[in-house]
DRENKOL-637765 format. One line per 8 residues: for each residue x, y, z of C-alpha. Coordinates in nm, 3 decimals, padded with zeros to 5 digits, always signed. Layout:
BEGIN
X/Y/Z | ...
***
This chain:
BEGIN
-08.961/-08.903/+01.760 | -08.927/-08.621/+02.008 | -08.691/-08.697/+02.316 | -08.833/-08.619/+02.656 | -08.674/-08.617/+02.986 | -08.577/-08.431/+03.310 | -08.295/-08.191/+03.355 | -07.982/-08.365/+03.496
-07.834/-08.178/+03.794 | -07.501/-08.297/+03.922 | -07.588/-08.257/+04.290 | -07.961/-08.195/+04.342 | -08.251/-08.018/+04.166 | -08.181/-07.644/+04.206 | -08.435/-07.482/+03.986 | -08.618/-07.302/+04.281
-08.284/-07.174/+04.402 | -08.199/-07.049/+04.052 | -08.531/-06.883/+04.002 | -08.529/-06.694/+04.336 | -08.164/-06.642/+04.466 | -07.911/-06.703/+04.198 | -07.863/-06.328/+04.140 | -07.916/-06.031/+04.368
-08.104/-05.850/+04.081 | -08.324/-06.006/+03.823 | -08.220/-05.793/+03.544 | -07.872/-05.963/+03.552 | -08.034/-06.241/+03.347 | -08.009/-06.027/+03.030 | -07.631/-05.972/+03.104 | -07.583/-06.353/+03.124
-07.775/-06.435/+02.806 | -07.609/-06.162/+02.608 | -07.265/-06.275/+02.750 | -07.337/-06.627/+02.626 | -07.419/-06.492/+02.282 | -07.078/-06.310/+02.282 | -06.914/-06.627/+02.381 | -07.078/-06.806/+02.094
-06.937/-06.550/+01.856 | -06.607/-06.548/+02.021 | -06.570/-06.933/+01.989 | -06.649/-06.921/+01.621 | -06.396/-06.648/+01.557 | -06.131/-06.855/+01.740 | -06.200/-07.157/+01.524 | -06.178/-06.948/+01.212
-05.848/-06.805/+01.331 | -05.700/-07.163/+01.372 | -05.852/-07.293/+01.046 | -06.114/-07.517/+01.194 | -06.395/-07.323/+01.038 | -06.413/-07.200/+00.681 | -06.634/-06.982/+00.477 | -06.754/-06.777/+00.773
-06.809/-06.405/+00.713 | -06.741/-06.133/+00.960 | -07.084/-05.982/+00.996 | -07.130/-06.093/+01.360 | -07.405/-05.953/+01.571 | -07.647/-06.000/+01.854 | -08.006/-05.889/+01.858 | -08.247/-05.847/+02.150
-08.613/-05.844/+02.062 | -08.923/-05.803/+02.276 | -09.270/-05.912/+02.138 | -09.544/-05.786/+02.362 | -09.814/-05.975/+02.170 | -09.644/-06.315/+02.196 | -09.516/-06.223/+02.535 | -09.155/-06.326/+02.446
-08.811/-06.177/+02.470 | -08.564/-06.315/+02.217 | -08.174/-06.304/+02.214 | -08.039/-06.398/+01.883 | -07.672/-06.448/+01.780 | -07.496/-06.584/+01.466 | -07.214/-06.748/+01.640 | -07.093/-07.107/+01.673
-07.438/-07.260/+01.737 | -07.499/-07.603/+01.903 | -07.555/-07.959/+01.778 | -07.777/-08.206/+01.964 | -07.481/-08.332/+02.147 | -07.388/-07.990/+02.258 | -07.740/-07.926/+02.391 | -07.743/-08.249/+02.586
-07.403/-08.175/+02.734 | -07.416/-07.795/+02.815 | -07.790/-07.725/+02.859 | -07.922/-08.045/+03.003 | -07.674/-08.048/+03.266 | -07.652/-07.750/+03.498 | -07.314/-07.615/+03.610 | -07.117/-07.775/+03.312
-06.965/-07.467/+03.161 | -06.932/-07.480/+02.784 | -06.696/-07.189/+02.801 | -06.447/-07.386/+03.032 | -06.478/-07.700/+02.828 | -06.396/-07.499/+02.510 | -06.102/-07.324/+02.654 | -05.958/-07.643/+02.779
-05.995/-07.811/+02.444 | -05.838/-07.535/+02.247 | -05.590/-07.392/+02.505 | -05.239/-07.448/+02.376 | -05.113/-07.131/+02.566 | -04.802/-07.177/+02.790 | -04.872/-06.875/+02.993 | -05.149/-06.767/+03.228
-05.186/-06.449/+03.032 | -05.317/-06.634/+02.720 | -05.542/-06.873/+02.905 | -05.868/-06.732/+02.777 | -05.869/-06.722/+02.395 | -06.058/-06.434/+02.249 | -06.206/-06.304/+02.587 | -06.455/-06.578/+02.642
-06.677/-06.469/+02.928 | -06.867/-06.772/+03.048 | -06.725/-06.948/+03.362 | -06.980/-07.124/+03.579 | -07.232/-07.281/+03.337 | -07.524/-07.129/+03.525 | -07.587/-06.815/+03.323 | -07.829/-06.964/+03.080
-08.056/-07.078/+03.360 | -08.092/-06.723/+03.484 | -08.344/-06.690/+03.214 | -08.593/-06.879/+03.446 | -08.582/-06.584/+03.692 | -08.813/-06.396/+03.455 | -08.958/-06.672/+03.236 | -09.206/-06.947/+03.280
-09.074/-07.132/+02.979 | -08.754/-07.108/+02.776 | -08.691/-07.216/+02.413 | -08.363/-07.273/+02.217 | -08.356/-07.275/+01.845 | -08.005/-07.341/+01.738 | -07.792/-07.464/+01.446 | -07.417/-07.548/+01.463
-07.174/-07.404/+01.221 | -07.083/-07.764/+01.137 | -07.393/-07.812/+00.930 | -07.539/-08.059/+01.169 | -07.914/-08.059/+01.200 | -08.080/-07.777/+01.385 | -08.206/-07.846/+01.735 | -08.517/-07.724/+01.902
-08.527/-07.731/+02.286 | -08.801/-07.626/+02.526 | -08.803/-07.629/+02.905 | -09.070/-07.512/+03.164 | -08.974/-07.365/+03.494 | -09.036/-07.701/+03.664 | -08.726/-07.841/+03.491 | -08.897/-08.061/+03.239
-08.757/-08.025/+02.885 | -08.845/-08.141/+02.531 | -08.585/-08.167/+02.256 | -08.637/-08.226/+01.887 | -08.494/-08.150/+01.551 | -08.533/-07.776/+01.485 | -08.620/-07.562/+01.176 | -08.358/-07.290/+01.203
-08.193/-07.264/+00.870 | -07.882/-07.052/+00.948 | -07.590/-07.087/+01.193 | -07.640/-06.945/+01.539 | -07.884/-06.951/+01.836 | -08.213/-06.795/+01.938 | -08.296/-06.796/+02.316 | -08.672/-06.736/+02.347
-08.804/-06.640/+02.696 | -09.174/-06.668/+02.756 | -09.197/-06.390/+03.016 | -09.381/-06.453/+03.339 | -09.685/-06.240/+03.406 | -09.517/-06.046/+03.695 | -09.209/-05.975/+03.498 | -09.358/-05.794/+03.191
-09.142/-05.498/+03.251 | -08.875/-05.684/+03.060 | -09.084/-05.651/+02.741 | -09.045/-05.271/+02.746 | -08.771/-05.145/+02.526 | -08.676/-04.862/+02.744 | -08.616/-05.102/+03.032 | -08.419/-05.338/+02.798
-08.211/-05.052/+02.671 | -08.129/-04.946/+03.024 | -08.018/-05.296/+03.126 | -07.815/-05.340/+02.798 | -07.634/-05.002/+02.838 | -07.549/-05.078/+03.198 | -07.420/-05.435/+03.164 | -07.332/-05.482/+02.785
-07.205/-05.146/+02.685 | -06.860/-05.271/+02.585 | -06.898/-05.633/+02.474 | -06.705/-05.752/+02.181 | -06.987/-05.815/+01.944 | -07.236/-05.547/+01.807 | -07.553/-05.570/+02.010 | -07.885/-05.428/+01.857
-08.210/-05.379/+02.033 | -08.493/-05.454/+01.783 | -08.718/-05.144/+01.809 | -09.014/-05.050/+01.606 | -08.886/-04.798/+01.344 | -09.089/-04.490/+01.248 | -09.167/-04.475/+00.876 | -08.960/-04.166/+00.837
-08.668/-04.338/+01.006 | -08.471/-04.494/+00.725 | -08.129/-04.447/+00.872 | -07.911/-04.748/+00.970 | -07.952/-04.870/+01.327 | -07.651/-04.832/+01.555 | -07.556/-05.092/+01.808 | -07.605/-05.034/+02.166
-07.252/-05.115/+02.257 | -06.898/-05.002/+02.176 | -06.736/-05.328/+02.061 | -06.388/-05.150/+02.067 | -06.366/-04.986/+02.412 | -06.095/-04.734/+02.464 | -05.921/-04.908/+02.753 | -05.825/-05.195/+02.531
-05.628/-04.985/+02.304 | -05.258/-04.900/+02.342 | -05.232/-04.563/+02.532 | -04.997/-04.434/+02.267 | -05.275/-04.454/+02.008 | -05.546/-04.266/+02.217 | -05.595/-03.895/+02.183 | -05.681/-03.652/+02.466
-06.019/-03.599/+02.280 | -06.096/-03.971/+02.275 | -06.040/-03.992/+02.653 | -06.279/-03.700/+02.718 | -06.531/-03.848/+02.483 | -06.516/-04.180/+02.654 | -06.560/-04.005/+02.994 | -06.871/-03.826/+02.876
-07.015/-04.145/+02.732 | -06.936/-04.378/+03.034 | -07.031/-04.132/+03.310 | -07.268/-03.884/+03.158 | -07.066/-03.608/+03.307 | -07.011/-03.309/+03.082 | -06.765/-03.138/+03.309 | -06.429/-03.227/+03.157
-06.204/-03.443/+03.384 | -05.886/-03.305/+03.499 | -05.676/-03.585/+03.342 | -05.678/-03.959/+03.288 | -05.462/-04.246/+03.383 | -05.450/-04.536/+03.128 | -05.358/-04.869/+03.287 | -05.229/-05.140/+03.065
-05.080/-05.405/+03.312 | -04.895/-05.700/+03.155 | -04.848/-06.053/+03.292 | -04.894/-06.160/+03.562 | -05.161/-05.913/+03.645 | -05.317/-05.883/+03.305 | -05.583/-05.607/+03.343 | -05.655/-05.279/+03.173
-05.841/-04.972/+03.260 | -05.876/-04.587/+03.257 | -05.918/-04.376/+03.568 | -06.018/-04.011/+03.563 | -05.970/-03.729/+03.816 | -06.315/-03.554/+03.798 | -06.354/-03.181/+03.862 | -06.474/-03.128/+04.223
-06.689/-02.824/+04.328 | -06.660/-02.882/+04.703 | -06.487/-03.129/+04.941 | -06.798/-03.355/+04.981 | -06.861/-03.401/+04.611 | -06.570/-03.643/+04.606 | -06.787/-03.902/+04.762 | -06.976/-03.940/+04.443
-06.695/-04.118/+04.244 | -06.768/-04.425/+04.036 | -06.525/-04.688/+03.931 | -06.686/-04.951/+03.713 | -06.544/-05.298/+03.734 | -06.561/-05.518/+03.424 | -06.483/-05.888/+03.365 | -06.401/-05.948/+03.008
-06.587/-05.640/+02.909 | -06.895/-05.737/+03.113 | -06.999/-05.488/+03.380 | -06.982/-05.644/+03.727 | -07.038/-05.372/+03.972 | -06.939/-05.030/+04.076 | -06.677/-04.942/+04.329 | -06.581/-05.303/+04.453
-06.361/-05.227/+04.755 | -06.132/-05.524/+04.706 | -06.013/-05.378/+04.373 | -06.049/-05.011/+04.432 | -05.932/-04.894/+04.777 | -06.188/-04.687/+04.957 | -05.982/-04.368/+04.941 | -05.973/-04.393/+04.554
-06.344/-04.429/+04.513 | -06.378/-04.057/+04.449 | -06.224/-04.116/+04.110 | -06.421/-04.223/+03.807 | -06.317/-04.493/+03.558 | -06.330/-04.850/+03.435 | -06.117/-05.134/+03.531 | -06.138/-05.464/+03.323
-05.985/-05.765/+03.505 | -06.035/-06.100/+03.294 | -05.895/-06.308/+03.573 | -06.097/-06.206/+03.860 | -06.196/-06.461/+04.109 | -06.567/-06.386/+04.104 | -06.849/-06.573/+04.277 | -07.129/-06.736/+04.070
-07.327/-06.410/+04.040 | -07.019/-06.207/+03.968 | -07.141/-05.952/+04.215 | -06.848/-05.989/+04.462 | -06.488/-06.117/+04.474 | -06.320/-06.406/+04.644 | -06.032/-06.215/+04.782 | -05.682/-06.359/+04.683
-05.326/-06.247/+04.603 | -05.434/-06.151/+04.252 | -05.689/-05.900/+04.378 | -05.441/-05.747/+04.632 | -05.182/-05.699/+04.360 | -05.426/-05.544/+04.124 | -05.543/-05.302/+04.396 | -05.184/-05.211/+04.483
-05.089/-05.162/+04.114 | -05.382/-04.916/+04.076 | -05.270/-04.715/+04.375 | -04.910/-04.702/+04.240 | -05.028/-04.587/+03.893 | -05.220/-04.300/+04.068 | -04.924/-04.199/+04.269 | -04.693/-04.217/+03.964
-04.936/-04.000/+03.758 | -04.947/-03.725/+04.032 | -04.579/-03.725/+04.068 | -04.512/-03.715/+03.702 | -04.753/-03.425/+03.654 | -04.592/-03.228/+03.938 | -04.236/-03.295/+03.810 | -04.298/-03.243/+03.449
-04.563/-02.972/+03.430 | -04.589/-02.772/+03.763 | -04.792/-02.503/+03.612 | -05.067/-02.749/+03.490 | -05.048/-02.934/+03.825 | -05.105/-02.610/+04.015 | -05.398/-02.514/+03.793 | -05.565/-02.846/+03.887
-05.479/-02.847/+04.251 | -05.801/-02.687/+04.397 | -05.981/-02.996/+04.245 | -05.703/-03.242/+04.345 | -05.650/-03.110/+04.709 | -05.922/-03.298/+04.881 | -05.844/-03.621/+04.700 | -05.466/-03.598/+04.787
-05.529/-03.506/+05.156 | -05.791/-03.771/+05.200 | -05.585/-04.043/+05.047 | -05.288/-03.950/+05.245 | -05.505/-03.968/+05.563 | -05.645/-04.314/+05.473 | -05.338/-04.497/+05.330 | -04.978/-04.485/+05.475
-04.814/-04.599/+05.147 | -05.005/-04.329/+04.951 | -04.883/-04.068/+05.200 | -04.522/-04.181/+05.171 | -04.536/-04.142/+04.793 | -04.733/-03.823/+04.757 | -04.721/-03.606/+05.062 | -04.414/-03.423/+04.929
-04.613/-03.291/+04.632 | -04.913/-03.176/+04.834 | -04.948/-02.806/+04.781 | -05.054/-02.515/+05.014 | -05.217/-02.206/+04.861 | -05.103/-01.884/+05.022 | -05.320/-01.575/+05.054 | -05.127/-01.431/+04.774
-05.228/-01.718/+04.532 | -04.888/-01.902/+04.535 | -04.887/-02.289/+04.554 | -04.600/-02.411/+04.761 | -04.501/-02.751/+04.902 | -04.430/-02.804/+05.265 | -04.051/-02.782/+05.198 | -04.078/-02.480/+04.991
-04.275/-02.312/+05.288 | -04.012/-02.413/+05.539 | -03.725/-02.302/+05.321 | -03.389/-02.335/+05.500 | -03.555/-02.469/+05.807 | -03.683/-02.785/+05.617 | -03.404/-03.011/+05.734 | -03.315/-02.834/+06.068
-03.400/-02.967/+06.412 | -03.533/-02.632/+06.526 | -03.903/-02.550/+06.576 | -04.083/-02.496/+06.244 | -04.395/-02.284/+06.241 | -04.637/-02.235/+05.948 | -04.909/-01.983/+05.979 | -05.251/-02.028/+05.812
-05.598/-01.870/+05.795 | -05.923/-02.038/+05.736 | -06.107/-01.706/+05.659 | -05.873/-01.448/+05.485 | -06.141/-01.176/+05.495 | -06.242/-01.210/+05.866 | -05.887/-01.253/+05.971 | -05.746/-00.978/+05.743
-05.600/-00.781/+06.029 | -05.382/-01.076/+06.143 | -05.297/-01.171/+05.788 | -05.173/-00.816/+05.706 | -04.975/-00.806/+06.035 | -04.785/-01.140/+05.934 | -04.739/-01.020/+05.580 | -04.589/-00.698/+05.680
-04.319/-00.918/+05.846 | -04.271/-01.128/+05.523 | -04.435/-01.435/+05.663 | -04.621/-01.643/+05.416 | -04.978/-01.737/+05.523 | -05.150/-02.050/+05.372 | -05.521/-02.088/+05.340 | -05.671/-02.395/+05.509
-06.055/-02.365/+05.510 | -06.189/-02.721/+05.531 | -06.209/-02.987/+05.806 | -05.987/-03.222/+05.602 | -05.733/-02.957/+05.598 | -05.725/-02.964/+05.979 | -05.686/-03.347/+05.980 | -05.414/-03.337/+05.715
-05.196/-03.084/+05.893 | -05.229/-03.283/+06.210 | -05.094/-03.583/+06.020 | -04.799/-03.375/+05.894 | -04.730/-03.257/+06.247 | -04.712/-03.620/+06.360 | -04.469/-03.712/+06.072 | -04.251/-03.396/+06.057
-04.031/-03.346/+06.359 | -04.076/-03.012/+06.545 | -04.342/-02.899/+06.284 | -04.634/-02.692/+06.411 | -04.917/-02.513/+06.223 | -05.080/-02.210/+06.376 | -05.383/-02.016/+06.269 | -05.289/-01.650/+06.250
-05.481/-01.573/+06.561 | -05.319/-01.853/+06.758 | -04.957/-01.741/+06.785 | -04.816/-01.393/+06.774 | -04.435/-01.452/+06.790 | -04.380/-01.337/+06.441 | -04.549/-00.998/+06.485 | -04.406/-00.911/+06.827
-04.083/-00.744/+06.922 | -03.827/-00.929/+07.142 | -03.968/-00.739/+07.451 | -04.115/-00.967/+07.709 | -04.489/-00.977/+07.790 | -04.607/-00.815/+08.110 | -04.898/-00.871/+08.336 | -05.115/-00.565/+08.441
-05.382/-00.628/+08.695 | -05.577/-00.310/+08.620 | -05.597/-00.405/+08.250 | -05.686/-00.753/+08.353 | -05.988/-00.652/+08.558 | -06.098/-00.386/+08.308 | -06.113/-00.605/+08.006 | -06.258/-00.901/+08.183
-06.539/-00.665/+08.297 | -06.606/-00.530/+07.942 | -06.592/-00.871/+07.786 | -06.803/-01.033/+08.030 | -06.552/-01.321/+08.048 | -06.387/-01.363/+08.396 | -06.139/-01.624/+08.255 | -06.005/-01.395/+07.979
-05.631/-01.366/+08.010 | -05.487/-01.019/+07.942 | -05.115/-00.964/+07.867 | -04.931/-00.646/+07.778 | -04.680/-00.682/+07.490 | -04.516/-00.487/+07.210 | -04.640/-00.550/+06.855 | -04.414/-00.455/+06.573
-04.713/-00.249/+06.412 | -04.782/+00.042/+06.643 | -05.114/+00.117/+06.485 | -05.286/-00.194/+06.616 | -05.400/-00.159/+06.979 | -05.469/-00.535/+07.048 | -05.501/-00.884/+06.915 | -05.699/-01.168/+07.050
-05.513/-01.510/+07.063 | -05.694/-01.849/+07.107 | -05.465/-02.150/+07.158 | -05.431/-02.377/+06.849 | -05.523/-02.685/+07.045 | -05.843/-02.519/+07.201 | -05.950/-02.398/+06.863 | -05.912/-02.732/+06.680
-06.095/-02.904/+06.953 | -06.377/-02.649/+06.912 | -06.390/-02.718/+06.537 | -06.415/-03.087/+06.607 | -06.692/-03.035/+06.848 | -06.869/-02.820/+06.597 | -06.838/-03.089/+06.329 | -07.019/-03.329/+06.577
-07.282/-03.048/+06.627 | -07.206/-03.021/+06.999 | -07.166/-02.649/+06.993 | -07.302/-02.399/+06.742 | -07.036/-02.135/+06.750 | -06.670/-02.109/+06.827 | -06.662/-01.851/+07.088 | -06.368/-01.717/+07.293
-06.459/-01.711/+07.659 | -06.690/-02.011/+07.631 | -06.615/-02.328/+07.827 | -06.444/-02.476/+07.530 | -06.241/-02.166/+07.466 | -06.078/-02.087/+07.803 | -05.738/-02.035/+07.660 | -05.810/-01.699/+07.512
-05.547/-01.428/+07.556 | -05.597/-01.054/+07.476 | -05.262/-00.904/+07.382 | -05.252/-00.531/+07.436 | -04.994/-00.333/+07.241 | -04.812/-00.098/+07.486 | -04.681/+00.089/+07.189 | -05.033/+00.189/+07.078
-05.165/+00.536/+07.171 | -05.515/+00.397/+07.251 | -05.372/+00.165/+07.510 | -05.195/+00.459/+07.674 | -05.508/+00.660/+07.662 | -05.703/+00.378/+07.851 | -05.432/+00.377/+08.105 | -05.459/+00.755/+08.151
-05.838/+00.770/+08.168 | -05.869/+00.478/+08.400 | -05.866/+00.705/+08.710 | -06.002/+01.034/+08.568 | -06.275/+00.907/+08.339 | -06.327/+00.530/+08.403 | -06.653/+00.517/+08.200 | -06.469/+00.657/+07.891
-06.189/+00.400/+07.947 | -06.446/+00.123/+07.968 | -06.608/+00.241/+07.646 | -06.282/+00.248/+07.458 | -06.179/-00.091/+07.614 | -06.511/-00.253/+07.512 | -06.464/-00.117/+07.156 | -06.117/-00.255/+07.137
-06.217/-00.594/+07.262 | -06.520/-00.626/+07.020 | -06.307/-00.532/+06.726 | -06.049/-00.798/+06.814 | -06.334/-01.047/+06.858 | -06.458/-00.966/+06.510 | -06.123/-01.076/+06.376 | -06.196/-01.427/+06.496
-06.570/-01.495/+06.442 | -06.906/-01.351/+06.377 | -07.049/-01.152/+06.668 | -07.362/-01.276/+06.845 | -07.677/-01.081/+06.827 | -07.607/-00.929/+07.174 | -07.253/-00.855/+07.093 | -07.336/-00.685/+06.774
-07.602/-00.477/+06.947 | -07.345/-00.379/+07.223 | -07.082/-00.292/+06.942 | -07.335/-00.055/+06.772 | -07.441/+00.102/+07.094 | -07.073/+00.140/+07.208 | -06.978/+00.297/+06.870 | -07.255/+00.561/+06.898
-07.135/+00.628/+07.256 | -06.783/+00.689/+07.133 | -06.902/+00.933/+06.870 | -07.102/+01.137/+07.115 | -06.773/+01.184/+07.317 | -06.592/+01.334/+07.038
***
């Protein structure tokens, strides 16, 4: 006699809620059903290990099969199976988790670390019912390992079930979904493969997708998943090539990562993972990182900020936390002290790896640094603790190709109370004149050519007493003699006239290099403000003499013959003096930025005028 009845719900009838809103994405139903199948295998393996099940082989597997003619999707396992009593207890009552019940029964562990034997996934007891998100009717054909009679169970999406003795001859379970008309995409093998590879790629039991084989294909089918993921192995047993191969497989990125960090945290944190530093082509590419979060090998989500701090999301990797406080859909975390400790531990491991590489293999660290630079600077800007641990190994590349720390750049001045200046260029080609002037005086020039560099040096200036960074055209103390600057009203008027900038400041000084007639200085503060405004698209060009660049100073070298010539010609041949003065001004301007169309036209015309005067 077949038994009939209605599904028992501990609070209220929630089938409509399950069908529409249990999970944010419908495809997650397949993750839940395959996870249940893995649990069924894990439970049986555990019983074998403690001697409560005998005569069980080790050929465990899960198969997913779509049948378009019958309109069904079947998930099959050869795990523990269910008796009639099990079905009544764990299927007919929603939210009574069989996994939790099993763990409580067989948990003899004394420590929290061992509280989940064999990595059982299930937790809430709702996963099975996710099947109704895509199915009008669901069947179970199951037979327990105990030898009890097989059980057949059918349920429609209105919650009415029918249970009877089944015909299944072998141990295990078939979950048969009669796919709803509007959800037939889940009968397509390409869709199924995509979902399985996303959520089930590292589950502990081999998973096969039953596909129609071509006649010439007689080879053995390979499982979709890797049942022995690299992050679960001891780091000492993993090779560099294995890390690279895992990276290619997990992220489909065929650029080799710089290096990896294998995390194997023991009690009380109890989580594992592998993080990779990818190669970065430019500063914005870092936003494309991907850290996959797993719960007992089951993919949960990418880049969950509670576990992976935002400033680490430019990394790639996997983190498997079997004790995560997940919500029912496993799509987000319930924040608690465990989550915070895991996040802090990951940050510590990243800092430790960078420091270890710097201290033990400086040459290798320097070879990676162009790819690491943006990450290091960004993380320092975002997190105080990260800054404290890593800023000392941040490197600055000089125009000569050296990589130096801040202390190495400062040398003897590093611990002094006096003013500390570091000079930099953001365009070594355009600013070559300035760079060469400083190099002649033995001053090291570093290259800082991105907006994040500007933010990073501002942070260092706040933290390091008396430290200041100056672009090579912002401060000329190192390339001048000790002679004091002097004002010259005639020069002031002349160069203001030829520049078209009435606010241009002109000062007469002595440069150590007599061959250079003049340099144009723009205050560091004004220039940084200019750059910030450019970033927000408020000005299109950094331009000395514009309202945003009023602090421009033209330094004329009184030791240069052209400056003397202008002074001599000012009364006798004022037009020639103006022509030479304009040429000098435009040449100094070219050392700072690209000339506008009018300026370039004037420069060409002025150059021809000078040639005619020869």
